[in-house]
Structures are given as C-alpha cells and as structure tokens.
N, C-alpha and C positions, 0 to 999 in steps of 0.2 A: 673098709678094706676092698670091697668089691669095686668101688669107683676107682680106686688106685690101680687095680688090675685092669680095669676097662681102659683107662687112659694109656697104660703101658701097651696093651694089645692094639689099641687104635693107632698109637705111634708106629708100632711095627708094621701093622697092616697098611697104613698110609705110605710108609717108606717103600714097601714092596710095590704098592700100586703106582707110586710116582716113578719108580725105576723100571716099570714095565714088566715086572715079574708076576707070575701067577700066585695068588694067595687065596687058598680055599675056593678056587674056581673063579676068582674075579681077576680080570686083566685090564690094564690101562690101555688107552688108545695107542696105536702103533705109530702115530705121527704122520709126517708128510712124505709121500713118495715123489721125489724130485724128477723121476723119470716119466711122470704123467703130466700132460699139459691140460690145464683147465681151459675150455674153449672160450669162456667169457673173459677170464683174466689173462690167459696165456701161461707163462712160466710162474712157478711159485716165486714170491718176492722175498729176497734176503735183505733185511735192513740192518746193517752193522753199526755199532757205536762209532761215532766220529773220532773218538779218542784212540782208536786202534791203529797200529801200523799194519803193513801188508802181512807180515808173519802172523800177527795176532788175529787178523781177519781170517786167514787160512785155518788157524787153530779153532776159531769160533765156528767156522763152516763145518769142520770135522765134528765138533760137538753136536751140531744140528743135523748131522747125517747127510751133508751135502758132498757127494762123491765127485761131482763134476760141476764147476762153476758155470759151465755152458748151459746147465739145466735149470738155472735160476736167473731171475732179474735182480741185479745187485745195485744197491744204493746205500749211501751213508746217511746217518741222522746227525744233525748238528745243533749247536746252541741256537742258531737262527730258527730252526724248526721248532725248538722249545718255545721261542717267542711267538712264532706264527700260530702254532696250534693252541698254546696255553696262555699267551699274553704275559709271559713271565720274563722280565728283564732281557738281557742279551744272551744269558746262558753261557755255559762253558763247554765248548765242544770237547776239550781235552778230558773232561770228567765223564763223558758219555761212553760207557763200556758195554753195558748189556745190549744184546742184539736179539732180533726175532726173525723167524721164517714164517711167512704167512701164505696160506692157500685158501682161496674162496671155495666154498662147498655148495652143494645143491640146496635149494630152498627147503627149509624144514630140518636141516641138519643141526642147527644151533651153533653156539660158539664153544669151542673146546680149546683150552690152554694147557700146554704141557711144559713143565719146567724140566729141561734136560740137565740142569746143573743145580740140584737142590743144595749141594754143599757150598755153592757160591752165591746163590740167591735164596737166602734162608728166611728173610723176614716176610716177604709178600707171597701169599699162597696163590695157587692156580685159580682158586675160586674168587679171590680178591681181584685178580687181573680180569677174570671173566665178567664179574659183576660190573666193574668200571668200564670195560669195553662195551658192554651192552648199554650202559648209560650214555656213552658217547655216540651210539648209533651203529656200532659194529654188529653184523648179523651173519649167520651161516658161514663161519670161517674156522679153520684149524690154525692155531698159533703156537709155535714152538719158541721158547725163551731160553737163552743161554748166556753165560758170562764166563770168561777165562779166569776171573779172580773174584774174590768176595766183593759184592756191591749191594746196595739196597734194592736195585732192580727197578726203580721208579722210571728211569728213562726208557725202559722197554715199552711203556705205554705210548710214548711219543713215536717210537718206531712202528708200532701198530698203526697209528694214525697216518704216518707217512706212507706205509704200504698201501693203504686204501687211497690216499691222495694220488700217488703216482700211477695208480690203476684207474684213475678217472672217477673215483667215488668220493664225493665231498661229504665230510662230516660237519655237523653244526658246531660252530665255534663255542657257543655258550655251553653246549652239552659236553664238549671235550674238556673245558675248564672245570665243570662240575664233576666230571669223571675223575679228574686228577685229585680234586678235593676229597672225593669219596675214597680213593685209594689211600691217600695220606691219613684220613680220619680213621678208617678201619684198621690200617696197619699200626697206627699209634696206639689205639685201644688194645689191639692184640698184643703188642709188645709190652704194654703196661701191665697186662695180666699174665704174661708168659710164665712167670714163676709160680703161679697158682695152679696146683695140680688138679683142681676141679675145673679149670677153664679149658675149653677146646675151641680153637679158632674156627673150626668148621661150623660150630653152632652159631657163631657170630655171622659167618658168611650166609648161613641159611636164614638167620633173622633179618639180614639186610634184604634178601630176596622177598621175604614175607612182608616187610614194611613197604617196599615198593609196590607189591601187588595190592596190598590193602589201601594204599593211598590212591592207586588207580581206580580201584573199585568204588571208593568213596566219591571220587571225582565224577565217575560215571553215574552213580546213584543220585548224588545231590546236584550235579551240574555246576559245582563250584569247588574251589580248592579247600583243603582241610584247614581249619583254624590251628593256631599254635597248640591249643589244648587237645584238639583231636589228634594231632601228630604225636604229641607226647603219650597219649593213651595208646595209640597204635604201636609206638615203640615199646612201651612197657608190656603190652600184650605179646608182642613178638619175642621179646626177651624171656618172658615167663614161659612161653610155648617151647623155648629151646633151653630151658633150665639155666638161664643166665641172670635171672632177676636179683639174685643175691651176690652176684660177682661183678656186675657192671655198676660203677659208682655214679652218683648223681652228676658229677662233673662230666663224666663220659656220656651220660644220657643227654646232657645239655649240648655237648658237641654234636651228637647225632641229631638232635633237634635242630640245631643251626644248619647242619648239612641238608636235612630233608626239607626244611623250609625253602632252601634254594633249589633243591632237586625238583620239587613239584612246580616250580616256575618255568621249567624247561619243557621242550616238546616231548620228552620221554614219558611224561605223565599220561599223555593221550595216545601214545603210539601202540598200535596193534602188534607191530613187529617186536617192540620191547616186551610186551606181554608174552608173546610166543617164546622169545628167547629166554625170558625169566622162568617160564614153566619148564622149559627144557633143562635149564640149569638146576632148578629145584629137584627135578626128577633124578638128574645125575648125582646130585649131592646125596640124596637118600639111597640111591642104588650103590654108589661107590663106597660109602662108609657104613650105612645102616645094614646092608645085606652082608658085607664082609664081616662085620661084628657078629651078626646073628648066626652066620654060618660057623664062625669060630666058637661061639657059645654052644650051638647045637652039637658040634662035634666033640665037645668036652675039653677043648683046648684051654678054655679059661680055667677050668678046674685043675687041669694038669699044671698050668702055670702057678696056680695057688698052692698046690701041693709041693711043687718044687721049692717055692720060697719058704713055706712052713718048715720043710725038711732042712733047708739051708740055715734058717734061724735056729732050729734045734741043735744043729751041728755047731754053730757059733757059740751058743749058750754052753754046750758041753765042754768047750775048750776052757771055759772059766769056772767050771764046777769041779 
C-alpha cells in the first residue's frame, strides 16, 4: 500500500515540478530568458520542426516563452539534418514537429532540459533527453522542448544537435548516433513497464547514469574497456541499486547490454566533461525527486493521502452494506 501511495505522490510532485510550480519548497528551473544575450553564443537558438507552417511556428514560440522573434536565432530542422547527424535514411521533414530553444550556459552549469508541453511530449522524460544529450557531447546548456500536438518527441534531439552546429560547436557523429540509440532504448523499456505501478522511469534514468559512471571508472582503473560479462554485472548492480531488479526483464537487460557495448566504444567513456555533466545530472535527479518526496513524507502529506483513501473506501463499502 505504501508503495502505491508513493507512486501517486511522486506523479503529483513530478507534475508540479515540470510545470514550474512550487511543491513543498521545490521549484523547477525557470527556463531561458530570451532578453539576455550569451556573449559566447549570442542569441538563444530556436530550432523549430521543419513540418510546421508559420502559424504553428509562432504557436510553438509562444509555448517556449519567446515574446519577440528578434531575440532568438531561428532555424528549422529537416529530414536532411536527421540524415546528417544520425545517418538515418532521408528522413521526413513533414513529420518533424517537436522544437527546442537552446541557450549555452557558463561552465559547470550542466545540462538542463525542460519539457514545456508534457501533455504533448509524454513518452520521453526530461532526464532521458538530458542523458542522451550528454552522451552526444552536449554540455552546460539549458534546453526547452515543446510541441503543439502529441508526438514522441524524438526529433527534438536532432534539434539540439542543430542548435550546437549552427553555433559553431561540432558534436561527434558516432556519439550522436549512440545518443539516439540510448533515447530509443530507454524510452522503449520505460513504455513497456509503464503499466506496472511499481515502476518509476526516474529510477531507470538514474540507473543509466550510474552505469555510465561505473563503466568510466572501470575503464580508468583497468586501462581497458569492460567485457560483456562486466557490463552485465554493472547493469544488474545499477538496477538493484534503484529497486528495478525484479521489474526489468532479461530481454530488456540484453537490450541495455547491447547499447552499453556500443556506448563504451565512443569518446564519451573517457570524457572528463561527460563525467562532470553526469555527476550534475545525478545530483539533480536526487534533489528533484528524492527531496520532494522526503519533504512530503516529513510533512505528513503521505499519511494524509492514505487516510483520505481509507475513508473513501469505507464510504464506498458503506453504500453496499
């Protein structure tokens, strides 16, 4: 029963955090101030889906809090970009709807992703975007994601890459492709477990961070990449550490294993920048959800919710007695 209440409260707390409201003293990032010019990048970069018409582009800009288009650098993302960055077919520009607003931050700020339209981008979490962006080589940036209608949100990652590209920052091709694989793998596993009330996608996001960190530590300690058996052990340890060991199937573990075998072949495994960004993300995950839950529990809110449902159940039973 307590786990059920915990999931209920985490969902409510997360929704409040994502919408920028204050929940038990915790508040989400405020996003990007388009009236401020970053001296290294210049204007914040608005990368809109190539499948949008002008009216839809304007609507998307409003969702991202862009009051004046003159305050941003505007560029569209196309199917050709999908091919250039990810090596995937010709791509369909018409299907690219999700858009991003990206601002470079000072060194040490880490990567922050804010989903401005959680009702339209429901599958991919902010942490999944962040994890994948870090894999691709993105660092110290605030990224706002939005869509005018329901979409998977996967093309937003291509928009992030284009924002860095047009600002003269080249990302490694292989790492971008692996990052896309990461986004798809974690999203698929999360969706497959979405109906299990014991599963929390945030725990999977944190496990992904821990696996990357442990692989990097093993690489530094041994001077060589992990074997397949070592990767599987690291995966299982991270899943257990996040109470996922009984929820993630062997087939899903095999998919994670295949992904991380490829991941450790990229430059991300030896990158000090990746380590720093992952440490920042891990701290944000713990602060954003762990502290919010602890504060709710300390305040007695969990017990209040429990009492409410017990009283509701007794009332329902009374109708049939």
